[in-house]
C-alpha positions in Angstrom: 91.8 117.1 60.1 91.4 115.0 56.9 88.4 112.6 57.3 88.5 109.3 55.7 86.0 108.1 53.2 84.0 106.3 55.6 83.3 109.4 57.7 80.3 111.5 57.5 81.0 114.5 55.1 80.7 117.7 57.1 81.0 121.1 56.1 83.5 123.1 57.6 82.5 125.2 60.5 85.2 127.6 61.4 83.4 128.7 64.8 83.6 125.1 66.3 86.8 124.7 68.3 89.2 122.2 67.7 88.7 119.0 69.8 91.8 116.9 70.4 90.9 113.0 70.9 93.6 111.7 72.9 93.5 107.9 73.0 95.5 105.7 75.1 95.9 102.1 73.6 97.3 99.0 75.3 96.6 95.4 73.9 93.5 96.5 72.1 93.9 94.9 68.8 90.3 92.9 68.7 88.5 96.2 69.0 90.7 99.0 67.4 88.9 98.9 64.0 85.4 99.5 65.4 86.5 101.8 68.1 88.3 104.0 65.3 85.4 103.7 63.1 83.1 105.2 65.7 85.7 108.1 66.4 85.7 109.3 62.7 82.0 108.9 62.4 81.6 112.0 64.8 79.0 114.6 63.7 81.4 117.3 64.8 83.5 118.9 62.4 86.6 120.0 63.7 88.8 117.2 65.5 92.1 115.7 65.6 93.0 112.0 66.8 96.1 111.3 68.8 97.0 107.6 69.8 99.4 106.6 71.9 100.6 102.8 72.3 101.5 102.1 75.8 104.0 99.2 75.1 101.1 96.7 73.7 102.5 92.9 73.5 99.7 92.1 71.0 99.6 93.3 67.3 97.9 96.7 68.2 100.7 98.9 67.0 101.0 96.9 63.5 97.1 97.2 63.3 97.1 101.0 64.1 99.9 101.5 61.3 97.9 99.6 58.8 94.6 101.6 59.9 96.5 104.9 59.3 96.2 104.3 55.6 92.2 104.6 56.1 92.0 106.9 59.0 94.0 110.1 59.6 95.5 110.0 63.0 98.8 110.6 64.8 100.5 107.6 66.2 103.2 107.7 68.9 104.6 104.5 71.1 106.1 104.2 74.5 107.4 101.5 76.8 104.7 100.5 79.1 104.4 103.2 81.6 100.5 103.3 82.5 97.5 105.2 81.0 98.4 108.3 82.8 101.8 108.8 81.3 100.3 107.6 77.9 97.8 110.6 78.0 100.7 113.1 79.0 102.4 111.9 75.9 99.7 112.6 73.8 98.6 115.9 75.3 102.1 117.2 74.3 101.2 117.0 70.5 97.4 118.2 71.2 96.3 121.4 69.8 92.8 121.6 71.0 90.7 123.7 72.8 89.1 120.7 74.2 90.1 117.1 75.0 88.5 114.0 74.9 90.0 110.7 76.1 88.3 107.6 74.8 89.3 104.1 75.5 90.1 102.1 72.3 87.9 99.4 73.1 84.6 101.4 73.6 82.4 102.7 71.0 81.6 106.5 70.8 78.0 107.6 69.7 78.3 109.9 66.6 77.1 113.0 68.5 79.4 112.4 71.7 82.0 115.0 70.9 79.5 117.6 69.7 76.9 117.5 72.5 80.0 118.1 75.0 82.0 120.6 72.9 78.6 122.7 72.7 78.1 122.5 76.3 81.6 123.7 77.0 81.3 126.5 74.5 78.2 127.9 76.7 79.7 127.1 80.1 83.3 128.8 80.5 83.3 127.9 84.2 83.2 124.3 83.4 86.8 122.5 83.3 85.4 119.2 82.5 82.0 117.9 81.2 81.0 114.1 81.5 78.1 112.3 80.3 76.6 108.6 80.7 77.7 105.1 79.7 75.8 102.3 77.9 77.6 99.2 79.1 78.1 96.4 76.7 79.9 93.1 77.2 83.0 92.0 75.4 80.9 91.2 72.3 79.2 94.4 71.9 76.0 93.2 73.3 74.2 96.1 75.6 73.9 94.9 79.2 72.6 98.2 81.1 72.7 102.0 81.1 73.8 104.5 83.5 71.1 106.7 84.7 70.9 110.1 86.6 68.0 112.7 87.4 69.1 115.8 85.2 72.1 117.9 85.0 74.8 117.1 87.8 76.9 120.4 88.8 79.8 119.6 91.0 82.4 121.4 92.8 85.6 120.4 94.8 84.0 119.8 98.1 81.5 117.4 96.9 83.8 115.5 94.5 86.1 115.1 97.5 83.6 113.9 100.0 82.0 111.6 97.5 85.2 110.5 95.7 83.2 111.3 92.8 84.5 109.9 89.4 83.9 111.7 86.1 84.9 108.7 83.8 87.5 109.4 81.4 85.7 107.9 78.5 82.7 110.0 78.8 84.5 113.5 79.7 85.5 116.3 77.7 87.9 118.6 79.1 88.9 122.1 78.7 92.5 122.2 77.6 93.4 125.2 79.9 92.0 123.3 82.9 94.1 120.4 82.2 97.3 122.8 81.6 96.5 124.5 85.0 96.2 121.0 86.6 99.5 120.2 85.3 98.1 117.1 83.4 98.2 113.7 84.8 100.4 112.3 87.7 102.1 109.4 86.0 102.7 107.8 89.5 98.9 107.2 89.7 98.1 104.7 87.1 94.4 105.3 86.7 93.4 108.7 85.5 89.8 109.1 86.3 89.7 110.2 89.8 92.9 112.1 89.8 92.0 114.6 87.0 88.4 115.1 88.3 90.1 116.3 91.6 93.0 118.1 89.7 90.5 120.2 87.5 88.1 121.0 90.2 91.0 122.1 92.7 91.8 125.1 90.1 88.3 126.2 90.6 86.6 124.8 87.6 83.3 123.1 88.0 82.5 119.5 86.8 79.2 119.0 85.1 77.6 115.6 84.0 75.1 115.6 81.3 72.0 113.2 81.4 72.7 111.7 78.0 74.7 108.8 76.7 77.6 109.3 74.8 79.6 106.2 74.8 79.1 102.4 74.8 81.6 101.2 77.5 83.1 97.7 77.1 83.0 95.7 80.2 85.4 92.5 80.1 84.4 89.7 82.3 85.9 90.0 85.8 87.7 93.3 84.9 87.1 95.1 87.9 87.3 92.3 90.3 91.1 91.7 88.8 91.9 95.2 89.1 90.2 96.6 92.1 93.4 96.8 94.1 94.9 98.8 91.4 91.9 100.9 91.2 91.9 101.4 95.1 95.7 102.3 95.3 95.2 104.8 92.5 92.1 106.4 94.0 93.9 106.7 97.6 96.8 108.2 95.9 94.5 110.7 94.0 92.8 111.6 97.3 95.9 111.9 99.3 96.6 115.7 98.6 93.4 116.7 100.0 93.8 115.1 103.4 93.4 118.5 105.0 90.0 118.8 103.5 87.2 118.3 105.9 85.5 115.8 103.3 88.6 113.7 102.8 87.7 111.1 105.7 84.2 110.6 103.9 85.6 110.4 100.6 88.4 107.8 101.8 85.7 105.7 103.3 83.6 105.9 99.9 86.6 104.5 97.9 87.2 101.8 100.3 83.5 100.7 100.2 84.0 100.5 96.3 86.9 98.4 96.7 85.2 96.1 99.3 82.6 95.1 96.7 85.3 93.1 94.9 87.5 92.2 97.8 84.7 90.3 99.5 84.7 88.0 96.6 88.4 87.8 95.7 90.2 88.0 99.1 88.1 87.9 102.3 91.3 88.6 104.6 92.1 91.7 102.6 88.4 92.6 102.9 88.4 92.2 106.7 91.4 94.6 106.7 89.8 97.1 104.5 86.7 97.2 106.6 88.7 97.7 109.8 90.4 100.7 108.1 87.1 102.5 107.9 86.6 104.5 111.1 83.2 103.6 112.7 81.9 107.2 112.4 82.1 106.8 108.5 80.4 103.6 108.2 77.0 103.6 106.3 74.5 101.5 104.7 77.0 100.4 101.8 79.7 99.4 104.7 77.1 97.5 106.3 76.1 95.6 103.3 79.9 94.8 102.5 79.9 93.4 106.1 76.7 91.4 105.5 78.3 89.9 102.4 81.5 89.0 104.3 79.7 87.4 107.1 77.5 85.4 104.8 80.4 84.2 102.6 82.1 82.8 105.7 78.9 81.1 106.5 78.5 79.8 102.9 82.1 78.9 101.8 81.9 77.6 98.2 
């Protein structure tokens, strides 16, 4: 790749595998320049950048076209089909050994690609290596940080029963694993859980490093507005594994996650979701959701 003048001047390192950074874009005009600046400030010497606009209705395409004068990236456009279809579009053009899929409203830390690529270099059994997020608000102010105790090593059984998501903005995938997985199912509009499961289902391990690699932008009320979409996507992602003994527990975990937002947004829906969890799969989280729901009825606003 040809780095822009604003990027760090790095000596070529032929042994460094090519990393394809494939980024979907939808109405991200406000954050595009800062996000691209962070991508091209990576301290890893061998990467290409592919951006797919998924039918943006703002000025994203015009801005991206203008930014190509500064940054060396491929730009493709498609009618709005969702992030999974946008990633598939970009992957058709990707040549990398590894693949990163950042969001274009987030900020990649300078060592983000390097620390994950070096880990995959040393661990051929790992199909996806994730890391940690620093959360920021829409104005770029840090809010909190993810924390884990040491390295997490996950296999399919644990991922299914825990509905464990390795977030796409902090994951680096082995291209061979994505190819075996058949890339993304475009019918599932959210990519994170489906691809974590697909990679693991082909015998690859999924690891999470205890290091922060991305500043993730949290928009006001974004999850509470989108919880139905996320729930539908996660249940569809889990559906192929219904014969697995961990599936009922994974389904319960997924519904518990949605209940956090349904309790506030739609109490009728929250009761329906609660009743859909068999009692034997209730846990402390389910009971907290029930308590919140009961208290909200006692203290209506």
